C-alpha positions as CSV (number, residue, x, y, z in Angstrom):
1,M,133.8,124.5,297.2
2,A,132.4,124.8,301.1
3,V,128.9,125.5,301.6
4,S,127.7,127.1,304.8
5,P,125.1,125.6,306.6
6,G,121.8,126.5,306.4
7,T,122.2,128.6,302.6
8,T,120.7,127.3,299.2
9,P,123.4,125.9,296.9
10,F,124.0,128.0,293.9
11,R,122.1,126.3,290.4
12,K,123.4,126.5,287.3
13,Q,121.5,129.0,285.3
14,P,120.7,127.9,281.3
15,E,122.7,128.9,278.7
16,P,122.1,131.7,276.5
17,M,121.6,129.6,273.4
18,L,119.2,127.3,275.2
19,R,116.9,130.5,276.0
20,G,116.9,131.4,272.6
21,R,115.9,128.1,271.0
22,Q,112.9,128.0,273.4
23,R,111.9,131.4,272.5
24,R,112.2,130.2,268.8
25,L,109.9,127.5,269.3
26,R,107.1,129.1,271.2
27,T,107.2,131.9,268.2
28,L,106.7,129.2,265.6
29,L,104.3,127.6,267.7
30,T,102.0,130.9,267.9
31,T,102.8,131.5,264.7
32,G,101.5,128.1,263.4
33,I,98.6,128.1,265.5
34,T,97.7,131.9,264.3
35,V,97.8,130.7,260.6
36,L,95.8,127.3,261.3
37,A,93.1,129.4,262.7
38,V,93.0,132.2,260.3
39,T,92.7,129.6,257.4
40,A,90.1,127.9,259.1
41,T,88.3,131.1,259.8
42,I,88.7,131.9,256.0
43,V,87.3,128.1,254.6
44,I,84.2,128.2,257.2
45,A,83.5,131.7,256.0
46,N,83.6,130.5,252.0
47,V,81.8,127.6,253.0
48,V,78.9,129.8,254.8
49,S,78.9,132.3,252.0
50,E,77.9,129.6,249.4
51,R,74.8,129.2,251.4
52,Y,74.1,132.6,253.0
53,H,74.7,135.6,251.2
54,L,74.8,139.2,252.5
55,R,75.3,142.1,250.3
56,F,74.8,145.9,250.7
57,D,73.5,148.2,248.1
58,A,74.8,151.5,248.9
59,T,73.2,153.3,245.6
60,A,70.8,155.8,245.4
61,A,68.9,154.0,242.6
62,G,69.5,150.3,244.2
63,T,71.4,149.4,241.0
64,Q,72.9,146.3,242.8
65,R,69.5,145.2,244.5
66,L,67.4,142.9,243.2
67,A,63.9,143.8,243.3
68,P,61.5,141.7,246.3
69,R,59.4,139.8,243.5
70,T,62.8,138.6,241.9
71,D,64.1,137.2,245.1
72,R,60.7,135.7,245.7
73,L,61.0,133.9,242.3
74,L,64.5,132.7,242.7
75,S,63.6,131.5,246.3
76,R,60.9,129.2,244.6
77,L,63.5,127.5,242.3
78,G,63.9,123.9,243.3
79,S,65.6,122.8,240.0
80,R,68.0,124.1,237.3
81,M,67.0,127.5,235.6
82,R,69.4,128.8,233.1
83,V,69.0,131.9,231.0
84,V,70.6,131.6,227.6
85,I,71.3,134.5,225.3
86,A,72.6,133.8,221.7
87,T,73.8,136.4,219.4
88,D,76.5,138.3,217.7
89,L,77.9,139.9,221.0
90,K,80.7,141.8,219.3
91,G,78.0,143.9,217.1
92,T,75.8,144.5,220.5
93,E,76.2,147.9,222.8
94,Q,78.5,147.7,225.7
95,R,76.2,149.5,227.9
96,S,73.7,146.7,227.2
97,K,76.1,143.7,227.5
98,D,77.3,145.4,230.8
99,R,73.7,145.7,232.5
100,V,72.5,142.0,231.3
101,R,75.9,140.4,232.7
102,D,75.6,142.3,235.9
103,V,71.6,141.5,236.4
104,L,72.1,138.0,235.7
105,A,75.1,137.5,238.0
106,E,73.4,139.1,240.8
107,M,70.5,136.5,240.0
108,K,73.1,133.9,240.3
109,R,74.8,134.9,243.4
110,S,71.6,134.6,244.9
111,S,70.1,131.5,244.0
112,R,72.3,128.2,243.4
113,Y,69.6,127.1,240.9
114,F,70.1,129.8,238.7
115,D,72.6,130.1,235.7
116,Y,73.3,131.9,232.5
117,T,75.1,131.6,229.5
118,L,76.0,134.2,226.9
119,I,77.1,132.6,223.3
120,D,78.3,134.6,220.6
121,T,77.1,133.0,217.3
122,A,79.6,135.3,215.4
123,S,82.7,133.2,216.2
124,V,83.3,129.7,215.4
125,S,83.4,128.3,219.0
126,G,80.3,129.9,219.8
127,L,78.1,128.8,216.8
128,E,79.0,125.3,218.0
129,T,78.1,125.9,221.4
130,Y,74.7,127.4,219.8
131,K,74.0,123.9,218.1
132,A,75.1,121.9,220.7
133,L,72.0,124.1,222.9
134,I,69.7,123.0,220.1
135,R,70.7,119.3,219.9
136,E,70.4,119.5,224.1
137,L,67.1,120.8,223.3
138,A,66.1,118.5,221.2
139,A,67.1,115.5,222.9
140,R,65.3,116.3,226.3
141,D,61.9,116.6,224.1
142,Q,62.8,113.3,222.0
143,K,60.2,110.9,223.6
144,L,57.6,113.7,223.4
145,I,58.6,114.6,219.8
146,D,58.6,110.5,218.8
147,E,55.0,110.3,220.4
148,Q,53.7,113.1,218.4
149,T,55.1,112.1,215.4
150,G,53.7,108.6,215.4
151,A,50.2,110.5,216.4
152,A,50.4,112.5,213.4
153,G,51.6,109.7,211.2
154,R,48.6,107.7,212.4
155,A,46.2,110.5,211.7
156,E,47.8,110.5,208.2
157,L,46.7,106.9,207.3
158,A,43.3,107.5,208.8
159,A,43.2,110.8,206.5
160,Q,44.2,108.8,203.6
161,S,42.1,106.0,204.2
162,L,38.8,108.2,204.3
163,G,40.2,110.0,201.1
164,N,40.1,107.0,199.6
165,Y,36.5,106.1,200.9
166,L,35.5,109.3,199.3
167,T,36.7,109.0,195.9
168,G,36.3,105.0,195.7
169,D,33.0,104.4,197.4
170,L,31.0,107.3,198.5
171,S,31.0,109.4,195.5
172,P,30.2,106.7,193.1
173,A,27.4,105.4,195.4
174,L,25.9,108.9,195.5
175,L,26.0,109.2,191.4
176,G,24.1,106.0,191.7
177,V,21.6,107.2,194.1
178,Q,21.2,110.2,191.6
179,A,20.9,107.7,188.7
180,M,17.8,106.3,190.0
181,I,16.1,109.4,190.6
182,S,13.7,110.6,187.7
183,D,14.0,114.4,186.8
184,A,10.2,114.4,185.4
185,T,9.1,116.7,188.4
186,P,10.7,119.6,189.7
187,V,11.4,117.9,192.9
188,G,12.9,115.0,191.2
189,Q,15.5,117.5,189.4
190,N,16.3,119.1,192.7
191,N,17.1,115.8,194.0
192,R,19.1,114.9,190.9
193,A,21.2,118.1,191.4
194,Y,22.0,117.8,195.0
195,F,23.4,114.4,195.1
196,E,25.7,115.2,191.8
197,Q,26.9,118.3,193.9
198,A,27.4,116.0,196.8
199,A,29.2,113.8,194.9
200,A,31.4,116.3,193.7
201,G,31.6,117.9,197.2
202,V,33.0,114.6,198.7
203,R,35.6,114.4,195.5
204,L,36.9,118.2,196.6
205,L,37.2,116.8,200.1
206,A,39.4,114.0,199.3
207,Q,41.8,116.6,197.5
208,D,41.7,118.7,200.7
209,L,42.7,115.7,202.7
210,A,45.4,114.7,200.3
211,A,47.0,118.4,200.2
212,G,46.7,118.4,204.0
213,I,48.8,114.7,204.3
214,G,51.2,116.5,201.9
215,H,51.7,119.3,204.2
216,S,51.9,117.0,207.1
217,K,54.7,114.9,205.7
218,E,56.5,118.1,205.0
219,A,56.0,119.5,208.6
220,L,57.3,116.1,210.0
221,G,60.3,116.2,207.9
222,Q,61.6,119.8,209.1
223,T,65.1,120.2,210.5
224,L,66.9,122.9,212.4
225,D,70.5,122.9,211.0
226,D,71.1,119.0,210.7
227,I,68.8,118.2,213.6
228,P,65.8,116.5,212.8
229,I,63.2,118.6,214.7
230,P,59.8,117.4,213.1
231,A,56.9,120.2,213.5
232,T,54.2,118.1,215.1
233,D,52.4,121.4,215.6
234,R,52.0,122.3,212.0
235,A,51.4,118.7,210.9
236,A,48.4,118.5,213.3
237,Q,47.2,122.0,212.0
238,A,47.6,121.0,208.2
239,L,45.3,117.9,209.0
240,I,42.7,119.5,211.3
241,E,41.6,122.0,208.7
242,P,40.4,119.1,206.2
243,L,39.1,117.3,208.9
244,T,36.8,119.3,210.4
245,K,35.3,120.1,207.0
246,S,35.4,116.3,206.3
247,V,33.1,115.6,209.9
248,D,30.7,118.6,209.0
249,Q,30.1,117.3,205.7
250,L,29.6,114.0,206.4
251,T,27.2,115.0,209.4
252,E,25.3,117.0,207.0
253,L,25.1,114.2,204.2
254,A,23.8,111.8,206.8
255,T,21.3,114.0,207.8
256,Q,20.3,114.9,204.1
257,L,20.5,111.0,203.2
258,A,18.0,110.2,206.1
259,R,15.3,113.2,204.7
260,F,15.5,111.5,201.1
261,A,15.0,108.1,202.3
262,D,12.2,109.0,204.6
263,A,10.5,111.0,201.7
264,T,11.1,108.5,198.9
265,G,9.9,105.5,201.0
266,A,10.6,101.8,200.3
267,G,11.7,102.5,196.9
268,A,15.0,101.8,195.4
269,N,16.4,104.8,195.5
270,G,15.4,105.5,199.3
271,K,16.9,102.2,199.9
272,Q,20.0,102.7,198.8
273,A,20.2,105.9,200.4
274,R,19.5,104.1,203.4
275,E,21.7,101.9,203.3
276,L,24.8,104.6,202.6
277,I,23.8,106.1,206.0
278,P,25.6,103.9,208.5
279,Q,28.9,103.9,206.3
280,V,28.9,107.5,206.6
281,S,28.3,108.1,210.1
282,A,31.0,105.7,210.5
283,Q,33.3,107.5,208.4
284,R,32.4,110.5,210.3
285,D,32.8,109.1,213.7
286,Q,36.4,107.8,212.9
287,A,37.3,111.1,211.6
288,A,36.2,113.1,214.6
289,V,38.0,110.4,216.8
290,I,41.1,111.2,215.4
291,L,40.0,115.0,215.1
292,D,39.9,115.1,218.8
293,G,43.4,113.4,219.3
294,L,44.9,116.1,217.1
295,R,43.0,119.2,219.0
296,R,44.4,117.9,222.3
297,M,48.2,117.4,221.0
298,N,50.1,120.0,223.1
299,R,52.7,122.3,221.4
300,L,56.3,121.8,222.3
301,D,57.8,124.7,223.9
302,L,60.7,123.5,221.5
303,L,58.5,124.3,218.6
304,R,57.5,127.5,219.5
305,M,61.2,128.5,219.5
306,T,62.1,127.0,216.4
307,D,61.7,130.2,214.2
308,V,63.6,132.3,217.1
309,L,66.1,129.4,217.2
310,K,66.5,129.4,213.1
311,T,67.7,132.7,213.2
312,G,70.6,132.6,215.3
313,N,69.3,135.3,217.7
314,A,67.6,133.8,220.9
315,A,67.3,134.6,224.4
316,L,65.5,131.7,226.2
317,V,64.7,130.9,229.7
318,V,65.4,126.9,229.6
319,G,63.9,125.5,232.7
320,P,63.7,121.6,233.3
321,A,62.2,119.2,231.1
322,N,58.8,119.4,233.2
323,L,58.8,123.4,232.6
324,G,60.0,123.8,229.4
325,L,61.2,126.9,227.7
326,A,60.4,130.7,227.8
327,A,61.7,133.3,224.9
328,M,62.3,136.5,225.9
329,D,62.5,140.0,223.5
330,L,66.4,140.0,222.7
331,D,65.8,143.5,221.5
332,S,64.7,144.6,224.9
333,L,67.3,142.9,226.7
334,L,70.1,144.4,224.4
335,P,68.8,147.6,223.1
336,S,70.9,149.5,220.7
337,G,73.1,152.5,221.3
338,A,70.7,154.6,219.2
339,Y,67.7,153.6,221.2
340,L,69.8,154.1,224.5
341,E,70.7,157.6,223.2
342,A,67.2,158.5,221.8
343,T,65.4,157.5,225.3
344,G,68.1,158.8,227.7
345,M,68.0,155.2,229.4
346,G,70.4,155.1,232.3
347,K,72.2,152.2,234.0
348,A,69.4,152.0,236.5
349,D,66.6,151.9,234.0
350,L,68.3,149.4,231.8
351,S,69.4,147.0,234.5
352,R,65.3,147.2,235.9
353,R,64.2,146.4,232.3
354,V,66.7,143.5,232.1
355,E,65.5,142.2,235.5
356,E,61.7,142.5,234.8
357,L,62.0,140.9,231.4
358,V,64.1,137.9,233.0
359,T,61.9,137.3,236.0
360,T,58.6,137.5,233.9
361,A,59.9,134.8,231.6
362,I,60.9,132.6,234.8
363,A,57.5,133.5,236.3
364,A,55.7,131.8,233.2
365,L,57.3,128.7,233.4
366,L,57.0,128.3,237.0
367,N,53.4,129.5,237.0
368,P,51.8,127.7,234.0
369,V,48.2,128.2,235.5
370,R,48.2,131.9,234.9
371,P,45.0,134.3,235.9
372,I,42.3,135.2,233.4
373,V,41.2,138.8,234.2
374,V,37.7,139.6,232.5
375,L,37.3,143.8,232.2
376,T,33.7,144.1,233.1
377,H,32.1,147.5,232.3
378,A,29.1,149.3,231.6
379,E,29.6,151.0,227.9
380,R,29.7,149.4,224.6
381,P,32.3,147.0,223.5
382,L,35.5,148.4,223.8
383,F,38.2,145.5,222.5
384,D,36.8,146.5,218.8
385,Q,38.1,149.7,219.2
386,P,42.0,149.3,219.7
387,Q,42.9,152.8,219.7
388,I,40.2,153.5,222.7
389,V,41.8,150.7,224.6
390,E,45.0,151.7,223.9
391,R,44.4,155.5,224.8
392,N,42.6,154.7,228.0
393,F,43.9,151.3,229.4
394,G,46.8,150.7,227.2
395,A,49.5,150.7,230.3
396,M,47.2,148.2,232.2
397,R,46.5,145.7,229.2
398,Q,50.3,145.7,228.8
399,R,51.3,145.1,232.0
400,L,49.0,141.7,232.2
401,L,49.6,140.8,229.2
402,F,53.4,140.9,229.6
403,R,52.7,138.6,232.8
404,G,51.2,136.1,230.6
405,I,47.7,137.1,232.3
406,D,44.9,137.2,229.4
407,L,42.4,140.2,229.6
408,L,38.9,139.8,228.1
409,E,36.3,142.1,227.9
410,W,32.4,141.7,229.3
411,A,30.1,144.5,228.1
412,A,27.7,143.6,230.7
413,T,25.0,146.0,229.5
414,V,24.8,145.0,226.1
415,D,25.8,141.3,226.6
416,P,24.2,139.8,229.7
417,A,26.1,136.7,229.4
418,P,29.6,136.7,230.5
419,P,32.3,135.7,227.7
420,K,32.8,132.1,227.2
421,L,36.4,131.0,228.6
422,A,36.1,127.2,227.3
423,E,39.1,128.0,224.7
424,L,41.1,129.8,227.2
425,N,40.6,127.9,230.1
426,P,39.7,124.0,229.3
427,G,38.9,121.9,232.5
428,D,38.6,125.6,234.4
429,K,41.7,125.2,235.8
430,R,42.7,128.9,235.3
431,P,41.2,131.1,238.1
432,V,39.5,134.0,236.9
433,V,39.2,137.5,238.1
434,Y,36.6,139.7,237.4
435,L,37.7,143.5,237.0
436,T,35.0,146.0,237.4
437,F,34.9,149.4,235.7
438,P,32.0,151.4,236.9
439,A,29.4,153.6,234.7
440,E,29.7,156.9,235.1
441,S,26.3,157.8,237.2
442,T,26.0,161.5,235.9
443,E,26.0,160.8,232.4
444,G,23.0,161.5,230.2
445,G,21.6,158.9,227.5
446,D,23.9,157.2,225.1
447,T,23.0,156.4,221.4
448,K,20.8,153.4,222.2
449,G,18.8,155.4,224.9
450,S,20.5,154.4,228.2
451,T,21.4,156.7,230.7
452,G,24.2,156.8,233.4
453,V,22.1,155.7,236.3
454,Q,20.6,152.9,234.2
455,R,23.8,151.5,233.3
456,A,25.1,152.0,236.7
457,T,22.2,149.9,238.1
458,K,23.0,147.3,235.6
459,M,26.5,147.2,236.5
460,G,25.2,146.8,240.3
461,E,23.2,143.8,239.3
462,V,26.1,142.3,237.4
463,I,28.7,142.8,240.6
464,N,26.0,141.6,243.2
465,A,25.8,138.4,241.3
466,L,29.3,137.9,240.9
467,V,29.5,138.2,244.6
468,L,26.7,135.9,245.2
469,G,28.4,133.5,242.8
470,G,31.2,133.2,244.8
471,K,33.4,134.9,242.3
472,N,36.8,137.1,243.4
473,V,36.3,140.4,242.3
474,L,38.4,143.5,241.5
475,L,35.6,146.1,242.6
476,T,36.1,149.8,241.7
477,A,33.8,152.1,242.9
478,N,33.0,155.9,242.0
479,P,31.2,158.6,243.0
480,C,27.1,157.7,242.4
481,I,24.5,160.3,241.7
482,L,21.9,157.8,243.3
483,Q,23.3,158.2,247.0
484,T,23.1,161.9,246.6
485,Y,19.1,161.9,246.3
486,G,19.1,159.6,249.0
487,Q,19.0,156.3,246.9
488,P,21.2,153.2,247.8
489,D,24.4,152.8,245.6
490,P,23.9,149.6,243.4
491,I,27.2,148.2,244.3
492,A,26.2,148.6,248.1
493,P,24.8,145.4,248.5
494,A,28.1,143.4,247.1
495,L,30.3,145.6,249.6
496,E,28.1,145.0,252.7
497,H,28.6,141.1,251.8
498,F,32.3,141.7,253.1
499,G,31.3,144.2,255.9
500,L,31.8,147.5,254.0
501,V,29.8,150.6,253.3
502,V,30.8,153.0,250.5
503,E,30.3,156.8,250.8
504,S,29.8,157.2,247.0
505,G,27.2,160.3,247.6
506,R,29.8,162.5,248.7
507,P,33.3,162.3,247.1
508,L,36.6,163.2,248.8
509,L,38.1,167.0,247.7
510,W,40.6,168.7,249.4
511,D,41.9,172.5,249.3
512,Q,45.2,174.0,247.6
513,V,46.1,177.4,248.5
514,S,48.6,178.9,246.6
515,R,50.1,182.5,245.1
516,Q,47.4,181.8,242.5
517,G,44.6,181.7,245.2
518,R,42.4,178.5,246.2
519,R,41.9,175.7,243.9
520,V,39.7,172.6,244.5
521,E,41.5,169.4,243.7
522,T,39.9,165.9,242.7
523,E,42.8,164.1,242.6
524,H,44.6,162.6,245.6
525,A,48.2,161.0,245.9
526,V,48.1,158.5,248.9
527,M,50.4,156.3,250.3
528,P,49.7,152.9,251.7
529,E,49.4,152.1,255.0
530,E,51.7,149.8,257.1
531,N,50.2,146.4,257.3
532,S,51.2,142.8,257.6
533,G,50.6,140.3,254.7
534,S,51.6,139.5,250.8
535,L,49.2,141.7,249.4
536,P,50.0,145.1,251.7
537,S,53.9,144.0,251.2
538,A,53.9,144.5,247.4
539,I,52.8,148.3,247.6
540,M,54.9,149.3,250.7
541,G,56.1,152.5,249.9
542,L,54.7,153.1,246.7
543,R,52.4,156.0,245.9
544,M,49.2,155.6,244.1
545,L,47.0,158.5,242.2
546,L,43.3,158.3,242.9
547,P,41.5,160.9,240.3
548,G,38.0,161.8,242.5
549,P,37.9,159.1,245.4
550,V,35.5,158.1,247.8
551,A,35.7,156.4,250.7
552,F,34.8,153.1,252.6
553,H,34.1,152.3,256.3
554,E,33.6,149.2,257.7
555,H,30.1,148.3,258.7
556,V,29.3,145.2,261.3
557,G,26.3,143.3,259.8
558,D,24.2,140.4,260.8
559,S,26.6,138.1,259.3
560,K,28.2,135.3,261.6
561,E,31.3,134.5,259.0
562,P,34.6,135.3,259.8
563,I,35.7,138.6,258.0
564,T,39.5,139.9,257.7
565,L,40.3,143.6,256.1
566,W,43.5,145.1,255.3
567,R,43.8,148.7,254.6
568,L,45.7,149.2,251.7
569,Y,45.7,152.8,251.0
570,S,44.0,155.9,252.9
571,I,44.0,159.8,252.8
572,P,44.9,161.5,256.5
573,A,41.9,163.5,257.5
574,S,42.6,167.2,257.9
575,D,41.1,170.7,257.8
576,R,42.1,170.7,254.2
577,V,40.3,167.2,253.0
578,W,36.7,166.5,253.1
579,S,33.4,164.8,251.9
580,E,31.7,166.9,249.7
581,S,27.6,166.8,249.2
582,Q,27.2,169.5,246.6
583,W,29.6,167.9,244.1
584,L,27.5,167.5,240.8
585,Q,28.3,170.6,239.2
586,L,32.4,170.5,239.5
587,W,31.9,166.6,238.5
588,Q,30.3,168.0,235.2
589,T,32.6,170.4,234.4
590,P,36.0,169.4,232.3
591,R,38.9,168.7,234.3
592,D,41.4,171.4,232.8
593,Q,38.3,174.1,233.5
594,R,37.7,173.5,237.2
595,A,40.1,175.7,238.2
596,L,38.3,178.4,236.4
597,M,34.9,177.7,238.3
598,P,33.6,180.9,240.5
599,N,31.9,178.9,242.3
600,Q,34.1,176.2,243.5
601,P,32.7,173.7,246.4
602,V,33.6,174.8,250.1
603,F,32.9,172.8,253.3
604,D,30.1,173.1,254.7
605,D,29.3,171.8,258.3
606,G,25.5,171.2,257.8
607,R,26.5,168.7,254.9
608,D,29.6,168.0,254.5
609,V,31.6,165.6,256.5
610,R,35.3,166.8,257.6
611,W,36.0,163.6,259.7
612,P,35.7,160.0,258.8
613,Q,33.3,157.4,260.3
614,G,34.9,154.1,260.8
615,M,33.1,150.7,262.6
616,M,30.5,151.5,265.3
617,G,30.4,155.2,264.0
618,Q,33.8,156.6,265.9
619,K,35.9,159.0,264.2
620,E,39.1,158.0,262.3
621,Q,42.0,159.9,261.5
622,S,42.0,158.4,257.9
623,W,39.8,158.1,254.8
624,L,39.9,154.4,253.7
625,V,40.2,154.4,249.8
626,A,41.3,150.8,248.9
627,A,41.1,147.9,250.7
628,A,41.5,143.9,250.3
629,V,38.8,142.1,252.5
630,E,39.0,137.8,252.9
631,R,35.4,136.2,254.0
632,R,35.1,132.8,255.4
633,P,31.9,130.8,255.0
634,A,31.3,127.7,256.9
635,R,31.1,126.0,253.7
636,G,33.3,126.5,250.8
637,A,36.6,128.2,249.7
638,P,37.0,131.3,251.0
639,Q,36.2,134.3,248.8
640,R,38.1,137.7,248.3
641,L,37.7,140.9,247.5
642,V,39.6,144.0,246.6
643,T,37.9,147.4,246.5
644,V,39.3,150.8,245.2
645,G,37.3,154.0,245.5
646,S,38.3,155.4,241.9
647,R,37.0,154.7,238.6
648,E,40.3,156.0,236.6
649,W,42.6,154.4,239.1
650,F,43.9,151.8,236.7
651,S,43.5,154.0,233.7
652,N,46.2,155.7,231.5
653,K,45.8,159.3,233.4
654,A,46.8,157.7,236.6
655,V,49.7,155.2,235.4
656,E,51.2,156.7,232.8
657,P,52.6,160.2,234.5
658,R,56.5,159.9,234.7
659,V,59.5,162.1,236.3
660,S,62.8,162.7,235.0
661,I,65.5,162.5,238.1
662,D,69.2,162.7,236.9
663,G,68.7,161.3,233.8
664,R,66.6,158.4,235.0
665,T,62.8,158.1,234.5
666,A,60.2,156.5,236.5
667,M,56.4,156.4,237.3
668,V,54.8,159.0,239.5
669,S,52.5,156.9,241.0
670,P,54.1,153.4,240.8
671,G,51.5,152.1,243.3
672,N,48.6,151.6,240.9
673,L,50.0,149.1,238.5
674,E,51.7,147.5,241.6
675,L,48.6,147.0,243.5
676,L,46.7,146.2,239.8
677,E,49.0,142.8,239.5
678,A,49.1,142.2,243.1
679,S,45.5,142.0,243.5
680,V,45.1,140.1,240.2
681,Y,47.5,137.6,242.2
682,W,45.9,137.9,245.5
683,L,42.3,137.5,244.0
684,A,43.6,134.2,241.9
685,N,44.9,132.9,245.2
686,Q,48.6,132.7,243.7
687,D,49.9,134.6,247.2
688,E,53.5,133.3,246.5
689,L,53.6,135.4,243.1
690,I,53.1,138.5,245.2
691,A,55.8,141.2,245.4
692,Q,56.9,144.2,244.1
693,S,58.4,144.5,240.6
694,A,62.1,145.6,239.5
695,T,60.1,148.8,237.6
696,A,58.3,150.1,240.8
697,Q,61.9,150.6,242.4
698,T,63.9,152.2,239.7
699,I,64.0,156.0,241.5
700,P,63.2,156.2,245.0
701,L,60.7,159.1,245.2
702,I,61.0,161.4,248.5
703,Q,57.3,162.7,249.3
704,P,56.5,166.2,249.9
705,I,56.4,167.4,253.5
706,D,53.1,167.8,255.2
707,V,52.8,171.8,255.9
708,K,52.4,171.2,259.5
709,V,55.6,169.3,260.0
710,L,57.2,171.6,257.7
711,S,56.2,174.5,260.0
712,G,57.7,172.2,263.1
713,L,60.9,171.7,261.6
714,R,61.1,175.6,260.6
715,L,59.9,176.8,264.2
716,T,62.5,174.2,265.8
717,M,65.1,175.1,263.6
718,I,64.6,179.1,264.4
719,V,63.5,178.9,268.1
720,G,64.4,175.7,269.3
721,L,68.2,175.5,268.8
722,P,68.8,179.0,270.5
723,L,66.6,178.1,273.4
724,G,68.6,174.3,273.6
725,V,71.9,176.3,273.5
726,L,70.6,179.0,276.5
727,A,69.1,175.7,278.4
728,L,72.6,174.2,277.9
729,G,74.4,177.2,279.4
730,L,72.2,177.5,282.5
731,V,72.9,174.1,283.2
732,Y,76.4,174.5,282.9
733,R,76.5,177.6,285.2
734,L,74.7,175.9,288.0
735,L,76.6,172.9,288.1
736,R,79.9,175.2,288.0
737,G,78.0,177.5,290.9
């Protein structure tokens, strides 16, 4: 075909089949890349999710969210921690099992070091798993078991040797001394009777040692199922009692032999008695060494759990070998259906209860050095009267004991010396926190003639001595009649040491006006201030009830030591709250009768105070009623103080009131116990354990709206909305012309 000059030759177009093949290749390539990209994204997302967890809980009660305290404890896990619950799961309430599984599963998701196992001991496979658990626990403590078994065996041999000496050597020797004593005189008759009784006494002592050896051998032969687990703790205790008696009796015998030898001179009987003294002393010293070793023998965690494990119903937290085991109350973890129906406990309550039990057991393992709280007060000894303690401080005591914190009593006005802590605190390793309960200065004389003012003065001296001694104190302040009469509060020097002044001569009152008329209230429900720090974070958003509070304010003294203060709780200043000077009659009137008082206190501008005074005298917008302070001296460790301006802030009156919402029960003022627990840990310098517990978050309580804020909202809705619509209409009209 001829082509005209200057024209482009005709190119042959691709065939339709070729074009279709290219489209399919492009489609397959695009699809493959997309599939690979999506697969890679899913794989990466799963890998990242194993390390970083992000879950949102939209439930009102927070049933799918762990408490901050739980998160804090789980973040501290550096080795495997396992919860093992072994029981008849088929016969357990289904709701209880579901809550336990939910909580434990959430904790497992939150930490790769946490795991849990539920064992049904009613099944054959479950029973074998349970026996395998016991063998595992015994195997990991086998070295310690062998060491303690060997020590107990050596103690048995020493006790047997001592028994042989008592019956074979000492008793005949004492009878020999007796035979050489003349009975012609009353003194001789008394001496003969003594040596006869002493010989009989050492023979009885040998019998006690033999019985102790028998009990020890029986304890060392203990087995759990078919697994040998020597009860070295019981074996040691079986020998400790007769060895203690041996040391005491041999000490007394050596003393009496020396007296007899000195009194009889160089006679034959005196010489024979004197020859016995080194032998008796040597045997006593050997027994004392063996006894000291037995007393130092630590009881293995496995042995503490033996009785629980025998029943086949156990709830344990199994930590690494260096941390040991902790037991939990199985009935509290898995309550019966009858209990749930009787108490009306809902899902959220039960979940929080399970979480609290588990985290407390974990904390007990992670923190073996737990604080000791000494309740220091100006009353007669209270712990001898359990019903009084339970009625007034039962909730506080239970909270501390549940955390493994020992609570002791110091009736400072009765016993000037603090309690001895050697048995609870060997080596002074455990931190000690002093919790003060002040005297009521308005009370008259007690049965011993001590007035309230005298007891308050004595308490002030004790508190000042503790502060000057460098102790960390949880100080409670309350209205004091001394300051009303122009005298200083006895606790003023202790607070001044931390840059604080207490206005204890004028407690805070507030007006409540209702349809029934005006009423003066002495109890204040307060919310915490927003502050950074471990202690403020534990009470964030938690309401606290303060009966009869007094206020503090900062004071700049002559001290050059750095002081840091955290404002914990305060009462907003308003025209309804004031600091009352004429409060004595109100205080002496029973609380349930104060509403009937015809002459209730009113604010007097000349004597009372409406606005709190802050540092350097400036006015503040709130009354400070709870604070934490740390002072750092030039030498020595920092000293800490937490002070609360209410005498009954940790009593049952303040912490026990509860509210029921949608079938769920919660404390009205959870901040009281949370502040108590957090303060103890903070004062013990164990800041890592401070966080809100699960029980503080069962129900999110909505606080009542302030009257002024409520009035503003009403005015905005009634007047603001119509005016806003009118303004928009005017703007629209102006823009349109």
